N, C-alpha and C positions, 0 to 999 in steps of 0.2 A: 280130869279137870282141864288139862291143857287142850285135849282134843275137842271138848265141848266148847271151849272158849274160841278156838279157831273156826269151828263150824258157825258160831254166832256171827263172827266177822264176815264170813262168806255170805251169810244170809243178808247181812246189811249192805253188801256190795262193795266193801272196802277191801280190795285186793292189794297185795303188797306193791305191785308194779304200777298201780293207778293212783298213787298218792305222791305228793311232793312235786319236785321239778319234773320228774318223768311224766306224770299225768298232765301237767301244764303244757309240756312239749307236744304230747300226743294230741291234745285239743287244739294246739296251734297249727298243726299240720292238716287238720280237717278242712276240706274245701267249704266254701260258703254255701249256704243253702239257697242257691239260685238255680233257675232252670238251665242256664248255660253250663255251670260247673257241675251240676248233678245230672247232666245229660237227660233233661226232660223236655228239650225243645221239640216242637212238632216237626215231623219229617214226612216227606212224600216220595214214594218209590213207584215209578211207573210199572205197570204190568204189561209186558209185551205180548200182545195177542195178534191174531191175524187181522183183526179189525183196525188196529192201530199201525202195525208194521207195513202192511200192503199199501195203504193210502200214502204213507210217507215215502216209500220207494217210488211210487208212480208220480207223486208230486215233485220230488227231486228231479226225476227224469224229464218231466214235462217243463220244468223251469230251466234246468241247466242246458238242455239241448238247444232251444232257441237262442239263449244267451250266447252259447258257444258258436252257433252259426253266425250270429251277428258280429261277434268279435273276430271271427275268422275272415268273413267277407270284408269287414272294415280294414283288417290288416292287409289283405290282398289288394285292396284299392289304393294303398299307399305305393307311390312310385319310388323305386330305388335303383340307383346305378352305382357300381363299384368297379374300380380299376386298380390293379396292383402295379405299383411302380418301384418295387424293390430292386429289380434289375438283375435277378439271378440267371435269367436266360441270356444267351449270347446275342440273341436278336433284339433284346430290349434296348431302347435308347438310353436307359440308365445303367447298363451293364458296366461301363467304365467307372461310373461313380461308385457302384456297389463294390467293385474290386479294389479300388485305389483309395477311396476317401476314408479318413479316420479322424479321431478327435484332434489329433496333432496337426491336421492339414490347415494351412493358413489361407489358401484360396478356395472359395466355394466351387462346387461342381454343379453344372446346370444340365438339365435334360428336358426334352419336350416329348409329350406322349399324345398322339392324335387319337380321338375316339368319336363315336357318333351316338346320338340319342334317337331311337326309333319313335319314341312317343314324347310329346311335349310335357313339361312340368308346369302345371297351371298356377299353383299357390306358392307361398313362400318356400324356398328351398334351403335346406340346412346342409352345409358342407362339413363333413367329418374327416378326420384323419384316423386311421386304424393301425394298431400294432398287434403283432402275434408273437408268442413265445417270450413275452416280457412280463415278468412276475412282479407286478407292483403290490401283490398281496403278501410278499415275504415279510415276516415279523420284524426283522431288523430294518428293512427298508421303510416300512410303514412308520416305525418309531423315529426314524432319522430326520427329525425336524424340530424346530423350536417355535411353538405357537406364540409365546410372548414376544419373541424376536420378530415374527411376521406381523404382529399386531402394532409394531412401531415403538416398542419399549426401548428407550435409548440405552439403558444398562445392558439389556440382553443383546443389543446390537453389537456392542463391543465385547461382551462376555457371553458368547453363544453356549447353549447347553451342551453337556457331555454326550447327549443322545446324538448330536450331529457328527461326532467323531467317526471316521478320520477326515470329515469334510467341514470341520469347524474353523480351522486356521490354514492359511497358505503362506508359507514363508514367515510364520509367526505373526501374521496379520489376520484379524478376524474376517471371516468370509460372510458376505451378505448377498443372497440368503444362504444359510448354512444347511448342511444335511445332504443325504444321498438323493432324496426326491428332487430337490431343486437342482442338484448337480447334473442329473440326467434328464433335464427338461427337453422336451421335443422342440426342435428349432428349424425344421424344414419350412420353407415358404413356398406357397403355391399361388399361381395366377391362372385364371380361366379366360379363354378367348373363344368367341364364336367365329367360325370361318364362314364367310358369305359365299354364295355360288360363284362370285367373280374373284375368289381367292383372297379377298381382303379380310382383315381381322378386326374385330371390335372387342375390347376388354369388358368382361362382365364385372360390374362393381360388387365387391365383397365387403359386407359390413362386419367390422371387427368389434363393435360394442354390443353388449347384450347377450354374450355367450356364456357368461359366468352366473352363478346363483347370486341373487340379490343379497342374501345374508353374508355370503363370502365377500362380495365386493364392498359392502358398507359396514360390516361388523367385524369379521375375522381378520381381514387384511387391511392394514393401515401403514402409511409411510411414517418414518420417524419425524417428529416435529410437525405432523399434520401433512395433508396432501397439497402442499404448495408447489410453487414453480421451482424454487431453489433446491432441487433434490441433490445436486452435487455436494452442497455443503452439508445436507442432512446425512449423507452416507460417507462423509469424510472420516478417514481412519479405517475404512474397510476395503476389501477387495472382492472381485467377483470369483465364482467357483472355477475350479480348474478346467472343466469341460466347456466353459462359456468363452465367447470371444469378445464380449463387451460387458460392462457393468450393468447392474440392474436398473440404474437411473437412465439408461440409454436404450431401453427396450422399445420405447415409443416416443415420438415427438410430441404427442399430446400429453400435457401434464396430468390430465384426468384419467389417463390410461398408462401411466408410467410408474416405474418403481414396483413396490410390492402389490399395488392395486392394478397392475397390468393383467388384463383378463386372460390372455394366453397362459400366463404364469399361474393364475388362480385355477384355471381349468386343469392344468397339469398337476397341481398339488392335491387335488381331490383324487385319491388313488382308486384304482379299479380293483374289483374283486376277483376277476379271472384273468388268465394270462393272455387271452385274446380279447381286445376291447377296442372301443372307439371313443373318441372325444370330439366335442364340437369345436370346429376351427373357424368357420365363418357363416354368415347368413346372407342369402341372396333374396332381397325383398322384391315382392311383386310391385311393379310400378304402375301398371294400367290394368283395368279389368277387361279390356278389349284384346290384349295380347298376352300370351303365356310368359311366365317368368323365364323359362328356358325352352325355346322352340325346338322342335326336332330338327336335326341336321348335324353338321360336323363341328367338332370342338377340338381345342388344343389345351392340354394341361402343361403348364411350364413349372417345373420344380427346381428350386434351389436346394440341392442335396447336401444338407448340413448334418443330418442325423445318421450315423453309421449303424447298421444292424448286422453286418457280416460277422462280428465277433461272437454273437450269441444266436446265430441262425434265425434271426427274426425276419419278419416281413412287414412291409408298409403298404398301405392302400389309401385311396381317396374315395369317399362315399358321398354321393348326392342323394338326398332323400327329402320327401315331403313328410308331413305328420298329419295326424288326425286327433280327435278328442282323446284317444287312448294312448297317444304318443307315437313313437316310430314303428317301423315294420317289425312285428313279432307275433308269428302265428301260434306260438306255444300256448298262450293263454286260452285261445279259442279252441285248440285241439284238446286241451285239458278239460275244459267245460263239457265238450261234446263226449269225451271218453267217460267222464264220471257220470254224466246223465244217461248215456247208453247203458253202462254197466248196471246202474240202479234200476232202469226200466226193465232190463233183461232179468235181473234178479227178482223184480216184482212179478213178472210173468211166470217165472219158474216157481216161486213160492205160491202164487195163485193156483197154479195147476196142482201142486202138491196138496194145498189146502182143500181144493175141490175133490181130490181123489181120496185123501185120507182123513180129512178134518172131521167128518161126521161119523167116523168109526167109533164104536163103543170102547171105553177105556179098558175093560177086561172081559174076556169071553166067558160065557156061561159054562160052568163045570157040572157035569152030570154027577149026580149023587149015586 
């Protein structure tokens, strides 16, 4: 009787585990009957055949190679001149500055470096300073700043972030700007002179505005209390970093380029990704379409050597460069396009030969019975 009764329950579909709370839970875990949750969405899987792969390889090669040649030629047409003024060689005019100057020096060291340009620079010329063996990408260095502080927040100005330590306070006075990045700001000054055939010199005008990103100048960096003229009062109660020789509100005489919105300071605060880098220092604008911006001839670079690099075996250089629609001189992108296009075209030829030789062969040989 008991066996027949149990069989009847099984026939009716009432299993012991499918009733009550357990059955409700099982039904609750069941995915909705939709195409997405039941994996019924339509799919497309390409079938790689010789008719699709070979044209793709040839198309990539025929497109990438001309683009690469154009990028490479454009990069080579950019004129660039570089001069190292570190002063490591005894014959260098800056050798004495390299050996003796340090952060604690009170008097600046000056040196003059003559050089010549074989070809004229026709369009606007961008003047960069370059540093080597300087790791701005170090994690603790990159974090050593206070963005609220740099945006002009009055509370952050007198209460700098702990990320700025140990450059947040100096003699128990808040430092403005705080942090290791600001403390190590590049402060060499450079002047450029053209030497005429009669040995007289004329100074090349260097534009100091327009070297920083617009978003940095007008959004990320603000002076406390607004960008007004009375910056001395705005920074009252703060002091300058230990490696600086003057406060931040004396970086420039122009109030529109002073304090936290000083463009030299803004450019330095945008950290570099590699230990060898360059940053924009000045712009030499073209004055007339009839004359080159920098004619060929002799020049003199006068440097006020304020930035010591001897302690970390660094090197300093000045770079003069024109630009094109693709930016500064950088042949890597053109070489990369040419390389990828050539490899794809070569693989296409190899696969075409293999397909021509073996593609029409029968899939299985006849077996004699």
